[in-house]
Structures are given as C-alpha cells and as structure tokens.
C-alpha positions as CSV (number, residue, x, y, z in Angstrom):
1,X,-36.8,-13.2,-18.9
2,X,-37.0,-13.5,-15.1
3,X,-34.2,-16.1,-15.1
4,X,-32.0,-13.9,-17.3
5,X,-32.6,-10.9,-15.0
6,X,-31.7,-13.1,-12.0
7,X,-28.5,-14.3,-13.6
8,X,-27.6,-10.7,-14.6
9,X,-28.3,-9.5,-11.1
10,X,-26.0,-12.2,-9.6
11,X,-23.2,-11.4,-12.1
12,X,-23.6,-7.7,-11.4
13,X,-23.4,-8.3,-7.6
14,X,-20.1,-10.2,-8.1
15,X,-18.4,-8.2,-10.9
16,X,-20.1,-4.8,-11.1
17,X,-22.4,-3.3,-13.7
18,X,-19.5,-2.5,-16.0
19,X,-16.3,-4.3,-17.1
20,X,-13.0,-3.2,-18.6
21,X,-12.5,-4.6,-22.1
22,X,-9.3,-3.4,-23.7
23,X,-9.2,0.3,-23.1
24,X,-13.0,0.6,-23.1
25,X,-15.6,0.2,-20.4
26,X,-18.6,-2.0,-21.4
27,X,-21.9,-2.7,-19.6
28,X,-22.5,-6.1,-18.1
29,X,-25.9,-7.5,-18.9
30,X,-27.6,-10.9,-19.5
31,X,-26.1,-11.2,-23.0
32,X,-22.5,-10.3,-22.1
33,X,-21.4,-13.9,-21.6
34,X,-24.2,-15.6,-23.4
35,X,-24.1,-18.9,-21.6
36,X,-20.4,-19.5,-21.9
37,X,-18.1,-21.0,-19.3
38,X,-16.5,-18.2,-17.2
39,X,-12.9,-18.4,-15.9
40,X,-11.9,-16.1,-13.2
41,X,-8.2,-15.1,-13.6
42,X,-6.8,-13.8,-10.3
43,X,-3.6,-11.8,-10.6
44,X,-1.9,-10.0,-7.7
45,X,-1.0,-6.3,-8.2
46,X,2.8,-6.4,-7.8
47,X,5.9,-5.9,-9.9
48,X,6.5,-9.7,-10.1
49,X,3.3,-10.3,-12.1
50,X,3.8,-7.5,-14.6
51,X,5.2,-9.1,-17.7
52,X,4.3,-12.6,-16.6
53,X,4.2,-15.0,-19.6
54,X,0.5,-15.7,-20.2
55,X,0.9,-17.0,-23.8
56,X,-0.6,-20.4,-23.0
57,X,-3.7,-18.8,-21.6
58,X,-4.0,-16.5,-24.6
59,X,-3.6,-19.4,-27.0
60,X,-6.3,-21.4,-25.2
61,X,-8.7,-18.4,-25.2
62,X,-8.1,-18.0,-28.9
63,X,-8.4,-21.6,-29.8
64,X,-11.5,-22.5,-27.9
65,X,-13.3,-19.4,-29.2
66,X,-12.2,-19.8,-32.8
67,X,-15.5,-21.0,-34.2
68,X,-17.9,-20.2,-31.4
69,X,-17.6,-18.3,-28.1
70,X,-17.4,-21.0,-25.4
71,X,-15.1,-19.4,-22.8
72,X,-15.0,-16.0,-21.2
73,X,-12.1,-14.9,-19.0
74,X,-12.5,-12.2,-16.4
75,X,-9.3,-10.9,-14.9
76,X,-9.4,-9.8,-11.3
77,X,-6.3,-7.8,-10.3
78,X,-6.4,-7.8,-6.5
79,X,-4.2,-5.7,-4.2
80,X,-1.1,-7.3,-2.9
81,X,0.8,-4.8,-0.7
82,X,-0.9,-1.8,-2.4
83,X,-3.7,-1.2,-4.9
84,X,-1.3,0.2,-7.5
85,X,-3.0,1.8,-10.5
86,X,0.2,1.6,-12.6
87,X,0.5,-2.1,-12.2
88,X,-3.3,-2.5,-12.9
89,X,-3.0,-0.7,-16.2
90,X,0.0,-2.7,-17.2
91,X,-1.7,-6.0,-16.4
92,X,-5.0,-5.2,-18.2
93,X,-4.1,-2.9,-21.1
94,X,-3.6,-5.5,-23.8
95,X,-5.4,-8.6,-22.6
96,X,-8.1,-10.0,-25.0
97,X,-10.6,-10.7,-22.2
98,X,-12.6,-8.7,-19.7
99,X,-11.3,-7.3,-16.3
100,X,-13.1,-6.1,-13.2
101,X,-12.7,-2.3,-13.1
102,X,-10.0,-0.7,-11.0
103,X,-12.7,1.5,-9.5
104,X,-14.4,-1.5,-8.1
105,X,-11.7,-2.2,-5.5
106,X,-14.1,-3.7,-3.0
107,X,-15.4,-6.2,-5.5
108,X,-11.8,-7.2,-6.5
109,X,-10.9,-7.7,-2.8
110,X,-14.0,-9.6,-1.9
111,X,-13.8,-11.8,-4.9
112,X,-10.3,-12.8,-3.9
113,X,-11.6,-13.8,-0.5
114,X,-14.7,-15.5,-1.8
115,X,-12.6,-17.8,-4.0
116,X,-10.0,-18.3,-1.3
117,X,-7.1,-16.9,-3.3
118,X,-3.9,-16.8,-1.2
119,X,-1.5,-13.9,-0.9
120,X,0.4,-13.3,-4.2
121,X,-1.4,-16.3,-5.7
122,X,-2.2,-16.4,-9.4
123,X,-5.2,-18.7,-10.1
124,X,-7.5,-19.6,-13.0
125,X,-10.8,-20.8,-11.6
126,X,-13.2,-22.3,-14.2
127,X,-16.9,-21.8,-13.4
128,X,-20.3,-22.3,-15.0
129,X,-22.0,-19.5,-16.9
130,X,-23.7,-18.2,-13.7
131,X,-20.6,-18.3,-11.4
132,X,-22.5,-20.7,-9.2
133,X,-20.4,-23.8,-9.7
134,X,-16.7,-24.2,-9.7
135,X,-15.4,-26.8,-12.2
136,X,-11.7,-26.5,-11.2
137,X,-9.4,-24.2,-9.4
138,X,-6.4,-25.5,-11.2
139,X,-6.8,-24.0,-14.6
140,X,-3.2,-22.7,-14.9
141,X,-1.8,-26.1,-14.0
142,X,-4.1,-27.9,-16.4
143,X,-2.9,-25.6,-19.3
144,X,0.3,-27.6,-19.2
145,X,-1.2,-31.0,-18.6
146,X,-1.5,-32.8,-21.9
147,X,-3.8,-35.5,-20.5
148,X,-6.5,-33.0,-19.3
149,X,-7.9,-31.1,-22.3
150,X,-10.3,-28.2,-22.0
151,X,-13.1,-27.7,-21.0
152,X,-12.1,-29.4,-17.7
153,X,-15.8,-29.5,-16.7
154,X,-15.6,-33.2,-15.5
155,X,-13.0,-32.5,-12.9
156,X,-15.2,-31.2,-10.1
157,X,-17.2,-33.0,-7.6
158,X,-20.0,-35.1,-9.1
159,X,-18.2,-37.7,-11.3
160,X,-15.0,-37.9,-9.2
161,X,-16.9,-38.0,-5.9
162,X,-19.3,-40.6,-7.0
163,X,-16.4,-42.9,-7.9
164,X,-15.0,-42.4,-4.4
165,X,-18.3,-42.8,-2.6
166,X,-18.9,-46.2,-4.3
167,X,-16.1,-47.5,-1.9
168,X,-18.5,-47.0,1.0
169,X,-21.0,-49.7,2.0
170,X,-23.1,-47.0,3.6
171,X,-24.5,-45.2,0.6
172,X,-27.8,-43.3,1.1
173,X,-29.1,-39.8,0.4
174,X,-28.8,-39.0,4.1
175,X,-25.2,-40.1,4.5
176,X,-22.6,-37.5,5.1
177,X,-19.1,-38.4,3.9
178,X,-15.7,-37.3,5.0
179,X,-12.8,-37.5,2.6
180,X,-9.7,-37.8,4.7
181,X,-6.4,-36.9,3.0
182,X,-3.4,-38.3,4.9
183,X,-0.1,-40.1,4.7
184,X,2.0,-42.5,6.8
185,X,5.0,-40.2,6.6
186,X,3.1,-37.2,8.1
187,X,3.4,-37.0,12.0
188,X,0.4,-34.6,12.4
189,X,-1.7,-37.2,10.4
190,X,-0.7,-40.0,12.8
191,X,-1.5,-37.7,15.8
192,X,-4.9,-36.8,14.4
193,X,-6.2,-40.3,13.6
194,X,-7.1,-41.2,17.3
195,X,-9.1,-38.0,17.5
196,X,-10.8,-38.7,14.2
197,X,-11.7,-42.3,15.2
198,X,-13.2,-41.1,18.5
199,X,-15.3,-38.5,16.6
200,X,-16.2,-41.0,13.9
201,X,-17.5,-43.6,16.5
202,X,-19.4,-40.9,18.5
203,X,-21.1,-39.4,15.4
204,X,-22.1,-42.7,13.9
205,X,-24.2,-43.5,17.0
206,X,-26.5,-40.6,15.9
207,X,-26.0,-39.8,12.2
208,X,-25.2,-41.7,9.0
209,X,-21.5,-40.9,8.5
210,X,-18.7,-42.5,6.5
211,X,-15.1,-41.6,6.0
212,X,-13.0,-42.5,3.0
213,X,-9.2,-42.4,3.2
214,X,-7.3,-40.7,0.3
215,X,-3.6,-41.5,0.6
216,X,-0.6,-39.3,-0.2
217,X,1.7,-42.2,0.7
218,X,4.9,-42.7,-1.3
219,X,4.7,-46.5,-1.4
220,X,2.1,-49.2,-1.2
221,X,3.7,-50.6,1.9
222,X,3.3,-47.3,3.7
223,X,-0.2,-47.0,2.4
224,X,-1.1,-50.5,3.7
225,X,0.4,-49.7,7.1
226,X,-1.5,-46.4,7.4
227,X,-4.8,-47.7,6.1
228,X,-4.7,-50.6,8.6
229,X,-4.9,-48.0,11.5
230,X,-8.3,-46.7,10.3
231,X,-11.7,-48.4,10.5
232,X,-13.1,-46.9,7.3
233,X,-12.6,-47.7,3.6
234,X,-9.8,-46.3,1.5
235,X,-9.2,-45.4,-2.1
236,X,-6.9,-48.2,-3.4
237,X,-3.3,-47.2,-3.7
238,X,-3.3,-48.6,-7.2
239,X,-6.0,-46.1,-8.2
240,X,-3.5,-43.3,-8.6
241,X,-5.8,-41.3,-11.0
242,X,-8.7,-41.1,-8.5
243,X,-6.4,-40.2,-5.6
244,X,-4.8,-37.4,-7.7
245,X,-8.1,-36.2,-9.0
246,X,-9.6,-36.0,-5.5
247,X,-6.6,-34.1,-4.3
248,X,-6.9,-31.7,-7.2
249,X,-10.7,-31.5,-7.0
250,X,-10.6,-30.3,-3.4
251,X,-7.5,-28.2,-3.8
252,X,-5.7,-30.0,-1.0
253,X,-2.7,-27.9,0.0
254,X,-1.6,-29.7,3.2
255,X,-2.4,-32.8,5.2
256,X,-4.1,-34.0,7.3
257,X,-7.1,-32.6,5.6
258,X,-10.8,-33.6,6.2
259,X,-13.6,-32.3,4.0
260,X,-17.2,-33.2,4.5
261,X,-19.5,-33.7,1.5
262,X,-23.0,-34.9,0.8
263,X,-23.9,-37.7,-1.5
264,X,-23.8,-35.4,-4.5
265,X,-20.3,-34.1,-3.8
266,X,-21.4,-30.7,-2.4
267,X,-19.0,-29.4,0.2
268,X,-20.5,-29.1,3.7
269,X,-17.4,-28.3,5.7
270,X,-13.8,-27.8,4.5
271,X,-12.1,-27.5,7.8
272,X,-13.2,-30.8,9.4
273,X,-9.9,-31.2,11.3
274,X,-10.2,-28.0,13.2
275,X,-13.9,-28.7,13.9
276,X,-13.0,-32.0,15.5
277,X,-10.3,-30.5,17.5
278,X,-12.8,-28.0,19.0
279,X,-15.7,-30.4,19.1
280,X,-14.2,-33.8,19.7
281,X,-17.5,-35.7,20.2
282,X,-19.0,-34.1,17.1
283,X,-21.9,-32.6,18.9
284,X,-22.3,-29.9,16.3
285,X,-21.6,-32.3,13.4
286,X,-21.6,-31.6,10.4
287,X,-20.6,-28.1,11.4
288,X,-22.7,-26.2,8.9
289,X,-22.5,-22.5,8.9
290,X,-24.1,-21.0,12.1
291,X,-26.1,-17.8,12.4
292,X,-24.0,-16.7,15.4
293,X,-20.5,-18.0,16.4
294,X,-18.7,-17.7,19.8
295,X,-15.3,-16.3,18.9
296,X,-12.4,-18.6,19.4
297,X,-8.8,-18.7,18.1
298,X,-9.9,-21.3,15.5
299,X,-12.5,-19.0,14.1
300,X,-10.2,-15.9,13.7
301,X,-9.3,-16.9,10.1
302,X,-13.0,-16.4,9.2
303,X,-12.6,-12.7,10.1
304,X,-9.8,-12.4,7.6
305,X,-12.2,-13.3,4.8
306,X,-15.6,-11.9,5.7
307,X,-17.0,-8.7,7.3
308,X,-18.4,-9.5,10.7
309,X,-20.6,-8.0,13.4
310,X,-18.8,-8.7,16.7
311,X,-20.4,-8.1,20.0
312,X,-17.8,-7.9,22.8
313,X,-19.2,-8.9,26.2
314,X,-18.1,-8.9,29.8
315,X,-17.1,-12.3,31.1
316,X,-17.2,-15.7,29.4
317,X,-19.9,-17.6,31.3
318,X,-22.7,-19.6,29.6
319,X,-25.4,-17.3,30.9
320,X,-23.7,-14.2,29.4
321,X,-23.2,-15.9,26.1
322,X,-26.9,-16.9,26.0
323,X,-28.0,-13.4,26.7
324,X,-25.8,-12.0,23.9
325,X,-27.0,-14.7,21.4
326,X,-30.6,-13.7,22.3
327,X,-30.2,-10.3,20.8
328,X,-27.8,-11.2,17.9
329,X,-29.6,-14.3,16.6
330,X,-32.8,-12.7,15.4
331,X,-30.8,-10.1,13.5
332,X,-28.4,-12.7,12.0
333,X,-31.4,-14.7,10.9
334,X,-33.1,-11.7,9.3
335,X,-30.0,-10.7,7.5
336,X,-29.6,-14.2,6.1
337,X,-33.2,-14.2,4.9
338,X,-33.4,-10.7,3.4
339,X,-29.9,-9.5,2.7
340,X,-28.1,-12.4,1.0
341,X,-25.3,-11.3,-1.2
342,X,-23.5,-13.3,-3.9
343,X,-20.2,-11.5,-3.1
344,X,-19.8,-12.1,0.6
345,X,-21.5,-13.3,3.8
346,X,-21.9,-11.1,6.8
347,X,-21.0,-13.1,9.9
348,X,-22.0,-12.6,13.5
349,X,-19.8,-13.3,16.5
350,X,-20.0,-13.0,20.3
351,X,-16.6,-12.2,21.7
352,X,-16.3,-13.2,25.4
353,X,-13.7,-11.6,27.6
354,X,-10.7,-13.7,26.9
355,X,-7.3,-13.7,25.1
356,X,-8.8,-14.2,21.7
357,X,-10.9,-11.1,22.0
358,X,-7.9,-9.2,23.3
359,X,-6.0,-10.3,20.2
360,X,-8.8,-9.1,18.0
361,X,-9.1,-5.7,19.8
362,X,-5.3,-5.2,19.4
363,X,-5.3,-6.1,15.7
364,X,-8.2,-3.8,14.9
365,X,-6.7,-1.0,17.0
366,X,-9.7,-1.1,19.3
367,X,-8.2,0.6,22.3
368,X,-11.4,1.0,24.2
369,X,-11.8,-2.1,26.4
370,X,-15.5,-1.3,27.2
371,X,-18.1,-4.1,27.2
372,X,-20.6,-4.7,26.0
373,X,-19.4,-3.1,22.7
374,X,-20.9,-3.6,19.3
375,X,-18.6,-3.4,16.3
376,X,-18.5,-4.3,12.6
377,X,-15.1,-5.5,11.7
378,X,-14.2,-5.7,8.0
379,X,-10.6,-7.0,7.9
380,X,-10.7,-7.6,4.1
381,X,-11.3,-3.9,3.6
382,X,-9.1,-2.9,6.6
383,X,-11.8,-1.0,8.5
384,X,-13.9,-1.1,11.7
385,X,-17.1,0.6,12.8
386,X,-18.2,0.9,16.5
387,X,-21.8,1.6,17.4
388,X,-22.3,5.0,19.0
389,X,-21.7,5.0,22.8
390,X,-24.7,5.4,24.9
391,X,-27.1,3.4,22.6
392,X,-28.5,0.4,24.5
393,X,-27.7,-2.8,22.7
394,X,-31.0,-4.4,21.7
395,X,-32.3,-6.4,18.7
396,X,-33.6,-3.1,17.2
397,X,-30.4,-1.1,17.7
398,X,-28.3,-3.9,16.3
399,X,-30.4,-4.1,13.2
400,X,-30.2,-0.4,12.7
401,X,-26.5,-0.6,13.0
402,X,-26.2,-3.4,10.5
403,X,-28.5,-1.7,8.0
404,X,-26.0,1.1,7.9
405,X,-23.4,-1.4,6.5
406,X,-25.8,-2.5,3.7
407,X,-27.0,1.0,2.7
408,X,-23.5,2.5,2.7
409,X,-24.1,5.0,5.6
410,X,-21.9,3.2,8.2
411,X,-18.9,5.3,9.3
412,X,-15.6,3.4,9.4
413,X,-12.1,4.0,10.7
414,X,-9.0,2.4,9.2
415,X,-7.2,-0.5,11.0
416,X,-4.0,-0.1,9.0
C-alpha cells in the first residue's frame, strides 16, 4: 500500500489529481493506469496542430489495448504563443485517452520543460508506469518504422549502451563514459576534438573515464579519417544499427554532441561540450548538478526551463562569490533535501556584476540595478519575484523567501 501511495503521489505531482477523459473529469489514483506503460503525447496549442492526422496513434492505442490494457496515453497540450482554450478543446474533445486539464496550466508548461520539448514540437515519449524511466522519445517516428514494433521498451539505455560500452577496455563500475557523436564533414566537430582530447587526458589522470566515438559520417573512408584523429575507441562504421540506435536513444539533434553516462547507461551530463568549453581541464568533471551555480552565458538556458533563485551581487571577485555562496548553499541543500518535486527542480544562482547578469535583468524587466538583490525568476511561467527591500540577506531570510514559492504566497510580477 505504501508503494502504491508513493506512486500515486508522484503521478499527482506531475499530472494533477484529476485528468480529462473525453468530456469528463476523472480522479487520478493508484489504479488509474494499473501498471501499464505511459506515453506522454505533447501537442502545441496552435492552429497548425488542430486537425493533425493522428490515426496511426489511435490505431496503435486500440490494437495494443484490444485484449488487455497495456498502454495509457496522456495528452499534454502546452501553450505555444498563447494558452488558447478553443484550440485545447478542439485537440482533446474526441481523443480516446487522458489529457492533463486545461486548468492545470503550470503542470502543462512545466511538463514540457521537464521533458525538453522544443517550441511547436509534437512528441510521443514512452515511459514506464511510474513516469520515472523514459524508454524512447521518438514514439511518433517509430509508429511508421516497420522494423521497430511496440512496445519499444528495449530502445533506451541499458541494452543499447551495454553493447557500446563493450567496445571499451576500461570497463568497471566506477568508470564514467562519454558518447561522442561527431562527423568528419562537420567543421565544429573538428574544432572541438583538440579541446576534447586535452580534457580527456587531464581527467584520466584523476578519474576512470572513457570516450566512445559514434559516427555520423557518410562514408567509411571519412569515418576512418575522423576516427584516426581520436585516441579512444569507436563504434565500427559497419555497425549501422548500433550507431543509429545510440543517436535515437540519446535524441541527438546536432553535432558535436557529448553525453556522459555511467556503466548502466544512466545520463550524468547531457551538455558535455559546453562543460568542456567552460572547464577545459575537467576540474569539475563529471559536471553533476550543483547546489549553487555562478551565472554565466552558458547557463542561461537552464533558466529557460526551471524556476531559479538568483542572488545579484556587487562585483565579480572570488571573495564576493564565496560570501554569496555561504548564505545560498545551506538553503539550496535544505530545499534539495526536504522540498524535492517530481515536476521541476528549483535552481540557485549567484549573479556577479557582469554582462550576463545585465542581460538577465533586461530580459526579466528588472529595472532596478541594486545589489545585493534576491529574486526568484520563473521564466517558464513568465514571472519574477523580488525580496522586499530593506530585508537583510541572510540564510534565514532567503529560506523564508523561498518557502513563499513553495506554499503559494510569493508575489510575482509578469515579465511579458
């Protein structure tokens, strides 16, 4: 019973306590999905998606559930340019599966960011019955792929990654692996390789680390030329299936792309290229999530996906950054320990006095250039809150400010 309640609580955090089913609203509880696979169907609210041909998905849903319920689909209609109720109703009124309610706008928006769904992107993401593990993000593509029949549960990390990791002679439970997607025809890939080799050599002096090259080359000759410039193993060019499966498995949209994984295929860091650019010697490798970040242009995209406490400070010297971290870090640690949320992470940033901070102030319409200044910036929900002037910034005052976000009493202003 405790496990069922835990699962139900997680699903409620993500989807809400009620769902739309046809024209009716139904309660979500531990028996709603009854252990089936759950596919999240993301659809943007815009005129282009109204009337989209979804017959293949409807046919799949009907076929796989004919004898026994094995698949539940939950449609998430997320705002594109506007959260249009008319489009929402048109997109959900006759679908045979559940939808996240229109009234749960924050959940629809945060789910989109949690699952990294791009602007105007339509995706079918297949998950386990707890929404803890993603089997594939490419469900719509697989619908039309005759060689990959449902349930597609063997497409995600474990089996595919284990085949790739066998190429390394450095297999151990402690080894961290980098899958490097690249091609000879790609100029940024060639430019990145010297940086990657420098980081690779530096990191391996301290930590067990191996890279495996996954080629996007168009000929074996180009592959051989490109692979010869790297000191690590490669997926053979002849193993087209594994190269394509890895590309699909990690949803590679552009190269060069470096993703770090553990020996079980669990993702540690998706943005390895940017991390190496900022940390060329790999001093912070493997770049796991930090409790407190120092704001930089590279990290601005994180603010587009997550709410964040941002402490603007005077100056940019090490001493000032350390003082700011001293008051933010205990709060960030306490939040991570006691306020974990399945739907989103609350990030913490120190914003030194530089061009990146100026850019963020302008974007959020923060006209006051005072510092120190404590804010909560929630770009996904297009809003900002500023701690009341005159309150001394301490660990206690920061915690009180942050608790207002969690209990719904925080006052926001729009940044639109």
